[in-house]
N, C-alpha and C positions, 0 to 999 in steps of 0.2 A: 339662304338657309340661316336662320337666326340661332343664337346660342351664346354660351358664356365660355370664358377661359377661367379655369379654377386653379388657384395657387394653393399648394399645401405649405403652411407656415410652420417651419421647424424652429424650435426654441430650446435653450439649455440654460439652466441656472437662473430662470426667471427673466431671461433676455432673448429677444429675437436674434437668430443667427445671421451673420453677415451674408451667408449664402442665400438665406430666405429673402433678404432685401434685394439681392441681385435678381432672383427669379421674379420678384414682384415688379422690379423696374423693367425687365424685359417683357413681362406680361402686359404692363401698361402700354408699352410701345406697340406690341402686337394688337392689343384691343383698339387702340387709336387708329392704327393703320388699316384694320380689317372691319371696323365698325361693330365688333362683338362686345358683349358685356364682360365684366370682370368681377369675380368673387374670390374671396380668400377663405380657406377653411383652417381653423385653429383647433387643435385637440390637446387635451391635458387636464390637469386638476387645479382648480383655483387660478385660472389664467384669463379671467375676464379683463383684468387690467391690460394684458397684452393685446386683447382684441380691441380695446379702445386706443392703445398706442398705435396700432396699425393705421388708424385714421389719420395720424400725423404724417404718415408716409404715403398718403393718397388713396388708401383703400376705402371704398365707399360702402361695401357690403362684406360682412364677415359672418361666416357660418361657424358657430361655436359649439363644440362638443366638450362639455366639462363634466367629468365624472371621476370618482376615485380610482376606477379601474384603468384610467388613462394617465395616471400619475407618472408611471414609468413606461418606456417604450416596450411593447410586446408586439411583434410583427403579426401574430395571428389576430390579436384583439384589434389593432389599428387597421389592418386590412379589412376585417369584417365590418367595423363601424364606418370606415371611410367609404367602402363600397355601398353600404346601406344609405349613406348620405348622397352619394354621387348618382346612383341609378335613376331615382325619380327626377333629378334635375337635368340629366342628359347634357352635360357640358360638351363643348366641341373638343376641348383638350384639358388635361390635368397635368400641371407642371410642378415638378419637385426639384429641389437641389440635389445634385449628384454627390451627396454626402454618404456616409456609411448607412444612415437610416434611409435616405432616398433610394440608394441602390438596392436596398433590401425590399422596401415597400413598393417601389415602382413596378417591377415585373409581377409582383403578387397582384397588384391592382389590375394590371393589363390582362392577366390570366383570368381573374374573376369577372372582369367586364367584357371579356372576349374582344378586346380592342387592340390597337396597334401599340407597340412599345418601341421608343427610340431613346437610346441611352447616350450619355456623355456629349450632349449637344453643345456646339460652340457657335452656332448660328441658327436662327429660326425664322420661318416665314409661314404665313397662312394665306393660301390662295383664295380666289373667289369661290371655289368649290368647298371651302372650309377644310381642305386637307392640309395637314401639317407637312412642311418641307424643312429639312434640317441638314446642317453640316455637322458631322461628328468625327471624332478621332478614332482611327482603327489601327491595329497592329502596333499597340503600345505608343500611339501618338506619331508614328512615322508617316501616316497617310491621312488624308481627309476624304471621307466618303460623303456623297450627296445622296440623301434618301428621301423618299416621299411615302406618306401613309396612304392606305386605301380605305380607311375607315373614317367616315365623317363625324363619328361620335366616339367618345371614350378613347381618344388618342392620349397616351400617357408618355411623357418625356421627362428625362432628368437633364438638368442644365449644369454643365461643368463649372465649379466654383472659380472665382477670380477671373472670369471671362466676360461677364456682362456688367454694364453700369448699374449700380444699385439704385433703388428708389430713394429719392431725397426727402429728408425730414424737414418739415416746415412748421416750426412751433410758433411762428408769428401769426398764423391763421389757425383758429380753433376749428378742427374738423372732428366731427363725431361720426364714426363709422356706424352704419345701421347693422345692429347685431341680431342675427336670427339664431335662436338656440335650437339645436337639434333635439327632437322629442326624446324623452327618456326611454321610450321603447327601443330606440336604436342603440342605447347605451348599455343594454343588457350583456352579460357575459356570453360570448359565442359558444355554441355547442361543441363538445369534444375538444376542449382546450387542452393542448398537450404540453405547452411551455408556460412557466411562471417566472416572473422577475422577483428575485429575493432582495437584492440591493444593488446599488451602483456605487462603485468605488473610484474616486479620483485621486491622483497623486497629490501629495501635500503642496508641491510646488506648481501645481496646475494653474496657469494663468490664461493663456491664449491657445486656441487650437492652431497647430502649426499650419494646417491647410488654409487658415484664414489670415495668416501673417502677410503683411505687405512686402516685407524684406526678410530674407533668411540669410544669416551669415554663418558659414561653417568653416572648419579648418581640419 
C-alpha cells in the first residue's frame, strides 16, 4: 500500500521550531525504513522563505499554504485548511510536534478525517500494513504504553519534543525543495468561524521556549 508521511511544520517568529525539525528527522527515518514518500506542509503568511529553508534539512516536497488568514494560529482555520489539503492526498500518517499547537490541532484533524490519533509519542514504527505503531507516555509519564492504529490512512500522531533526533541542516549542498502551492480555493475563510485572533503578546524578555531548552537550571 503506497502513500506518504506528511509532516506539519510549525514555526514561530520567522523560524522553524526545534520540535518541527525533530518531527522531520523522525519522519525521514520512518520513510526510509518503510519505503513511503515524505512531504512537509507549511502554513502561514509570507513564509515561502521557510519553505525553501526546509530543503536544507532534507525536505524534498513542501506543500505551501500562504495566506493572510494564516498569519496567526487559529485552530478552526488551520484545521479546516489542513484537512482540505490532506484529504485528496490521502497520506498514511500526519505527524505533528506535541507542542501547545500540535496538541490542539492533532485531535481536531483526526476527528475531521475520521482517523486514528496517537498523542505524546516517544517511539514510532510503521509496519508492512502501513499501520502506525507507537510507544507513548501515560499516567503523567509513569508508564509507557504500546499502541497500534487500525486505520491505514489519516493516522495522526504528535511527537513529544526533546525525544527524537532532529533533521540535520546541510548548507554545503544546495537543495531546493519542490514547493507545491495549495490552491487559493482552500484558503478561503471557513464557514461559521467562531474564534478570531486579535493579537499575540510575548514577554519582553522572551528569548527561548523553555520546552526547547537543552539544559534548565533552577533553584
